[in-house]
C-alpha positions as a Markdown table, in Angstrom:
| # | Residue | x | y | z |
|---|---|---|---|---|
| 1 | Pro | 9.1 | 83.5 | -0.6 |
| 2 | Pro | 11.0 | 81.6 | -2.2 |
| 3 | Ser | 12.9 | 79.2 | 0.4 |
| 4 | Thr | 16.6 | 79.5 | -1.2 |
| 5 | Phe | 17.7 | 81.9 | -3.7 |
| 6 | Ser | 21.2 | 81.8 | -4.6 |
| 7 | Val | 22.8 | 83.8 | -7.0 |
| 8 | Ile | 26.5 | 82.5 | -9.2 |
| 9 | Ser | 28.8 | 84.4 | -10.4 |
| 10 | Gly | 30.1 | 83.4 | -14.2 |
| 11 | Gly | 32.1 | 84.5 | -17.0 |
| 12 | Asp | 29.5 | 86.3 | -19.2 |
| 13 | Arg | 26.8 | 86.1 | -17.3 |
| 14 | Ile | 25.0 | 86.1 | -12.7 |
| 15 | Val | 23.0 | 83.0 | -12.9 |
| 16 | Leu | 19.8 | 83.2 | -9.7 |
| 17 | Lys | 18.4 | 79.7 | -8.2 |
| 18 | Trp | 15.4 | 79.6 | -6.8 |
| 19 | Ser | 12.3 | 76.9 | -5.0 |
| 20 | Gln | 9.6 | 76.6 | -6.1 |
| 21 | Asn | 7.9 | 76.3 | -2.8 |
| 22 | Ala | 5.8 | 80.0 | -3.3 |
| 23 | Glu | 3.6 | 78.3 | -6.5 |
| 24 | Ser | 2.1 | 75.6 | -4.4 |
| 25 | Asn | -0.5 | 78.3 | -3.4 |
| 26 | Pro | -3.3 | 79.5 | -4.9 |
| 27 | His | -3.1 | 83.1 | -5.2 |
| 28 | Phe | 0.9 | 82.9 | -6.1 |
| 29 | Ala | 0.5 | 85.2 | -9.7 |
| 30 | Gly | 4.3 | 84.7 | -9.9 |
| 31 | Tyr | 8.0 | 85.9 | -9.7 |
| 32 | Lys | 9.8 | 90.1 | -9.8 |
| 33 | Ile | 13.8 | 90.0 | -9.2 |
| 34 | Tyr | 15.3 | 93.4 | -8.7 |
| 35 | Arg | 19.3 | 94.3 | -8.7 |
| 36 | Ala | 20.7 | 96.6 | -7.7 |
| 37 | Leu | 24.1 | 98.3 | -8.2 |
| 38 | Gln | 27.9 | 98.5 | -6.8 |
| 39 | Glu | 26.3 | 99.3 | -3.4 |
| 40 | Ile | 23.9 | 96.5 | -1.1 |
| 41 | Asp | 22.3 | 99.6 | 0.6 |
| 42 | Ser | 21.7 | 101.6 | -2.5 |
| 43 | Thr | 18.3 | 101.7 | -4.9 |
| 44 | Tyr | 17.1 | 98.1 | -6.8 |
| 45 | Tyr | 15.4 | 98.1 | -9.9 |
| 46 | Leu | 13.1 | 96.2 | -11.4 |
| 47 | Ile | 14.9 | 93.6 | -14.1 |
| 48 | Lys | 12.7 | 90.9 | -14.6 |
| 49 | Asp | 8.9 | 89.7 | -14.2 |
| 50 | Phe | 8.3 | 86.0 | -14.6 |
| 51 | Pro | 3.8 | 85.9 | -14.5 |
| 52 | Val | 2.7 | 82.1 | -13.9 |
| 53 | Gly | 3.3 | 80.5 | -17.6 |
| 54 | Asp | 6.6 | 81.9 | -17.8 |
| 55 | Ile | 8.8 | 80.9 | -14.9 |
| 56 | Pro | 11.8 | 80.0 | -16.5 |
| 57 | Thr | 13.0 | 76.0 | -15.3 |
| 58 | Asp | 16.4 | 74.8 | -14.3 |
| 59 | Pro | 17.6 | 72.9 | -17.2 |
| 60 | Glu | 19.9 | 71.0 | -14.8 |
| 61 | Asn | 17.8 | 70.4 | -12.0 |
| 62 | Ser | 13.7 | 70.5 | -12.7 |
| 63 | Ser | 12.8 | 71.1 | -8.7 |
| 64 | Met | 14.3 | 75.0 | -9.3 |
| 65 | Asn | 14.3 | 78.0 | -11.6 |
| 66 | Arg | 16.1 | 79.8 | -13.4 |
| 67 | Phe | 17.2 | 83.4 | -14.3 |
| 68 | Asp | 20.5 | 84.1 | -16.3 |
| 69 | Asp | 21.5 | 87.7 | -15.7 |
| 70 | Met | 23.1 | 88.4 | -18.8 |
| 71 | Ser | 23.9 | 92.4 | -18.4 |
| 72 | Pro | 25.3 | 93.0 | -15.7 |
| 73 | Ile | 29.2 | 94.9 | -16.4 |
| 74 | Arg | 32.4 | 93.0 | -15.4 |
| 75 | Gly | 34.3 | 94.9 | -13.1 |
| 76 | Leu | 30.7 | 96.3 | -11.0 |
| 77 | Asn | 29.0 | 94.4 | -8.2 |
| 78 | Tyr | 25.1 | 93.1 | -7.6 |
| 79 | Tyr | 23.1 | 92.2 | -5.7 |
| 80 | Tyr | 19.7 | 91.2 | -5.8 |
| 81 | Tyr | 16.6 | 89.5 | -4.8 |
| 82 | Ile | 13.8 | 88.1 | -5.8 |
| 83 | Val | 9.7 | 87.9 | -4.2 |
| 84 | Ser | 6.5 | 86.8 | -5.1 |
| 85 | Tyr | 2.9 | 88.0 | -6.0 |
| 86 | Asp | -0.2 | 87.4 | -5.7 |
| 87 | Asp | -2.6 | 87.8 | -7.9 |
| 88 | Gly | -4.9 | 90.6 | -6.1 |
| 89 | Thr | -8.0 | 88.9 | -4.6 |
| 90 | Leu | -6.5 | 88.4 | -1.2 |
| 91 | Asp | -6.6 | 92.2 | -0.2 |
| 92 | Pro | -10.3 | 93.8 | 0.1 |
| 93 | Asp | -9.1 | 96.9 | -2.5 |
| 94 | Gly | -7.5 | 94.3 | -4.9 |
| 95 | Arg | -3.9 | 94.9 | -4.2 |
| 96 | Val | -1.4 | 93.3 | -4.8 |
| 97 | Leu | 0.5 | 91.9 | -2.5 |
| 98 | Ser | 4.1 | 90.8 | -2.6 |
| 99 | Ser | 6.9 | 89.0 | -0.1 |
| 100 | Ser | 9.8 | 90.7 | 2.0 |
| 101 | Leu | 12.5 | 91.5 | 0.3 |
| 102 | Phe | 14.7 | 91.2 | 3.3 |
| 103 | Tyr | 14.1 | 87.5 | 3.2 |
| 104 | Thr | 16.4 | 86.8 | -0.4 |
| 105 | Arg | 18.3 | 90.3 | -0.8 |
| 106 | Thr | 21.3 | 89.3 | -0.9 |
| 107 | Thr | 24.6 | 90.4 | 1.1 |
| 108 | Val | 27.8 | 88.8 | -1.3 |
| 109 | Ser | 28.1 | 91.0 | -4.3 |
| 110 | Ala | 27.8 | 89.2 | -7.6 |
| 111 | Phe | 30.0 | 89.9 | -10.7 |
| 112 | Leu | 31.2 | 88.9 | -13.5 |
| 113 | Lys | 34.8 | 87.3 | -14.1 |
| 114 | Arg | 37.5 | 86.4 | -16.0 |
| 115 | Pro | 36.6 | 84.5 | -19.3 |
| 116 | Ala | 37.5 | 80.6 | -19.6 |
| 117 | Gly | 40.9 | 79.9 | -20.2 |
| 118 | Glu | 41.9 | 77.5 | -23.0 |
| 119 | Val | 45.7 | 77.0 | -22.1 |
| 120 | Leu | 46.3 | 74.7 | -19.7 |
| 121 | Glu | 49.8 | 76.1 | -19.4 |
| 122 | Asp | 48.4 | 79.9 | -18.8 |
| 123 | Ile | 46.4 | 78.9 | -15.5 |
| 124 | Arg | 48.4 | 80.6 | -12.8 |
| 125 | Ile | 47.5 | 80.7 | -8.9 |
| 126 | Val | 48.2 | 84.1 | -7.5 |
| 127 | Pro | 49.4 | 84.8 | -5.0 |
| 128 | Asn | 51.6 | 81.8 | -5.1 |
| 129 | Pro | 53.4 | 81.6 | -2.8 |
| 130 | Tyr | 50.6 | 82.6 | -0.8 |
| 131 | Asn | 52.7 | 84.5 | 2.5 |
| 132 | Ile | 50.3 | 85.4 | 5.7 |
| 133 | Arg | 52.6 | 88.4 | 6.0 |
| 134 | Ala | 51.4 | 90.3 | 3.3 |
| 135 | Gln | 47.5 | 90.4 | 3.0 |
| 136 | Lys | 47.6 | 93.6 | 2.2 |
| 137 | Met | 49.1 | 92.9 | -0.6 |
| 138 | Gln | 47.3 | 90.4 | -2.1 |
| 139 | Phe | 43.5 | 90.5 | -1.6 |
| 140 | Gly | 43.2 | 93.1 | 1.0 |
| 141 | Thr | 41.0 | 92.7 | 4.5 |
| 142 | Gly | 37.7 | 92.0 | 5.5 |
| 143 | Ala | 35.9 | 89.2 | 5.8 |
| 144 | Gly | 36.7 | 86.6 | 2.8 |
| 145 | Lys | 39.5 | 88.9 | 1.8 |
| 146 | Glu | 42.6 | 87.8 | 3.9 |
| 147 | Asp | 43.5 | 83.9 | 3.2 |
| 148 | Lys | 42.4 | 83.2 | -0.1 |
| 149 | Val | 44.2 | 82.0 | -3.4 |
| 150 | Ala | 43.6 | 82.2 | -7.0 |
| 151 | Phe | 43.3 | 80.7 | -9.8 |
| 152 | Phe | 43.3 | 82.5 | -13.2 |
| 153 | Asn | 42.5 | 81.2 | -16.3 |
| 154 | Val | 41.4 | 77.6 | -15.6 |
| 155 | Pro | 38.8 | 75.5 | -18.4 |
| 156 | Gln | 34.8 | 76.2 | -17.8 |
| 157 | Phe | 34.5 | 72.4 | -16.1 |
| 158 | Cys | 36.7 | 71.4 | -14.6 |
| 159 | Lys | 38.2 | 69.5 | -11.0 |
| 160 | Val | 40.6 | 70.8 | -9.0 |
| 161 | Ser | 41.9 | 68.1 | -6.4 |
| 162 | Ile | 44.4 | 69.4 | -4.4 |
| 163 | Phe | 47.0 | 66.9 | -2.5 |
| 164 | Thr | 50.6 | 67.8 | -0.3 |
| 165 | Glu | 53.2 | 67.3 | -0.4 |
| 166 | Arg | 53.3 | 63.9 | 0.3 |
| 167 | Gly | 50.0 | 62.7 | -1.6 |
| 168 | Asp | 47.2 | 63.0 | 1.0 |
| 169 | Leu | 44.0 | 64.6 | -0.6 |
| 170 | Ile | 42.7 | 67.1 | 1.8 |
| 171 | Lys | 40.5 | 69.6 | -0.9 |
| 172 | Gln | 38.2 | 69.0 | -3.8 |
| 173 | Ile | 37.1 | 71.9 | -5.7 |
| 174 | Ser | 34.6 | 70.9 | -8.7 |
| 175 | His | 34.0 | 74.8 | -10.4 |
| 176 | Thr | 30.6 | 74.5 | -12.8 |
| 177 | Asp | 29.8 | 78.6 | -13.9 |
| 178 | Gly | 31.9 | 78.3 | -17.4 |
| 179 | Ser | 34.5 | 81.3 | -15.9 |
| 180 | Gly | 38.1 | 81.2 | -15.7 |
| 181 | Asp | 38.3 | 81.6 | -12.0 |
| 182 | Ile | 38.2 | 79.9 | -8.6 |
| 183 | Tyr | 38.7 | 81.0 | -5.4 |
| 184 | Trp | 40.5 | 78.5 | -2.2 |
| 185 | Asn | 40.2 | 79.6 | 1.8 |
| 186 | Leu | 42.9 | 77.6 | 2.6 |
| 187 | Val | 40.9 | 75.7 | 4.4 |
| 188 | Thr | 40.4 | 71.5 | 3.8 |
| 189 | Ser | 37.8 | 69.6 | 3.1 |
| 190 | Asp | 37.6 | 68.5 | 6.6 |
| 191 | Arg | 37.7 | 72.4 | 8.0 |
| 192 | Gln | 41.5 | 72.7 | 9.0 |
| 193 | Val | 43.5 | 76.1 | 7.9 |
| 194 | Val | 46.1 | 74.5 | 5.9 |
| 195 | Val | 49.9 | 75.3 | 6.7 |
| 196 | Ser | 53.0 | 75.9 | 5.7 |
| 197 | Gly | 54.0 | 73.9 | 2.9 |
| 198 | Val | 54.4 | 73.2 | -0.9 |
| 199 | Tyr | 50.9 | 72.0 | -2.2 |
| 200 | Ile | 50.2 | 70.5 | -5.1 |
| 201 | Ile | 47.4 | 71.5 | -7.8 |
| 202 | Tyr | 45.1 | 68.6 | -10.0 |
| 203 | Phe | 43.3 | 70.7 | -12.4 |
| 204 | Glu | 40.7 | 68.8 | -14.9 |
| 205 | Val | 38.8 | 69.1 | -17.3 |
| 206 | Ile | 35.6 | 67.2 | -16.4 |
| 207 | Gln | 33.2 | 68.3 | -19.2 |
| 208 | Glu | 34.0 | 69.7 | -23.5 |
| 209 | Cys | 35.0 | 73.2 | -23.5 |
| 210 | Thr | 34.1 | 75.0 | -26.9 |
| 211 | Asp | 35.5 | 78.6 | -27.7 |
| 212 | Asn | 33.2 | 81.9 | -28.7 |
| 213 | Gln | 33.0 | 79.8 | -31.6 |
| 214 | Gly | 32.1 | 76.5 | -31.1 |
| 215 | Asn | 35.8 | 74.9 | -31.2 |
| 216 | Val | 36.0 | 72.3 | -29.0 |
| 217 | Val | 39.2 | 73.7 | -27.0 |
| 218 | Phe | 39.9 | 70.4 | -23.8 |
| 219 | Asn | 38.2 | 67.5 | -24.2 |
| 220 | Ile | 37.5 | 65.3 | -20.7 |
| 221 | Gly | 40.6 | 64.5 | -18.9 |
| 222 | Asp | 43.1 | 66.5 | -20.2 |
| 223 | Ser | 44.5 | 67.8 | -17.3 |
| 224 | Ile | 48.0 | 70.1 | -15.7 |
| 225 | Tyr | 49.5 | 70.2 | -12.4 |
| 226 | Lys | 51.0 | 73.2 | -10.4 |
| 227 | Lys | 52.8 | 73.4 | -7.1 |
| 228 | Leu | 51.4 | 76.0 | -4.8 |
| 229 | Ile | 53.9 | 76.9 | -2.4 |
| 230 | Val | 51.8 | 78.4 | 1.1 |
| 231 | Val | 53.8 | 80.3 | 4.0 |
| 232 | Arg | 52.5 | 80.7 | 7.6 |
């Protein structure tokens, strides 16, 4: 199987990337990608078959492969796995052998995020203020939900720098999936949970952004400051 397999939720697509290690096997014949809807233990359906010669390389990293799933529907959750298969010459009966789905099956749902914002002033921080006593009314309970804030309507490609009130940089987030959503778990780059206080959030565009008609909506360097209050 591929040694790495990542699934990235985006604004108009779900991006799948995987390593090419299986292709060095002399009997390698291709990949098959399967997808399930809503529940991880539901039925998985074949959505793509990539035989040798038709495998898409990631344009951003030639040592990885990439497939953009453009068919998901907004509001639904998806789970994936990928298998590599051989040419059938290893089995005495000519059966094609595949790697196990359990090597690559995802356990975290992928989904379509909101479209990217087109006005910096429209960026919203949710919830703001963040109050630990109101977790159930924010993003709910469960793993990965309790301690979280969201930045909505952000540009397609931007860098988020988070500072304390006195100006100490505690976290940077690089946003490159083209969506309008960024989530932060309220943990610094040093893996420390942030304390109560006022935080300065600096959004800076790192790549020219265009709308659906190709019009430029953000130039490199466009930026804005926002404030976040944390109450613990």
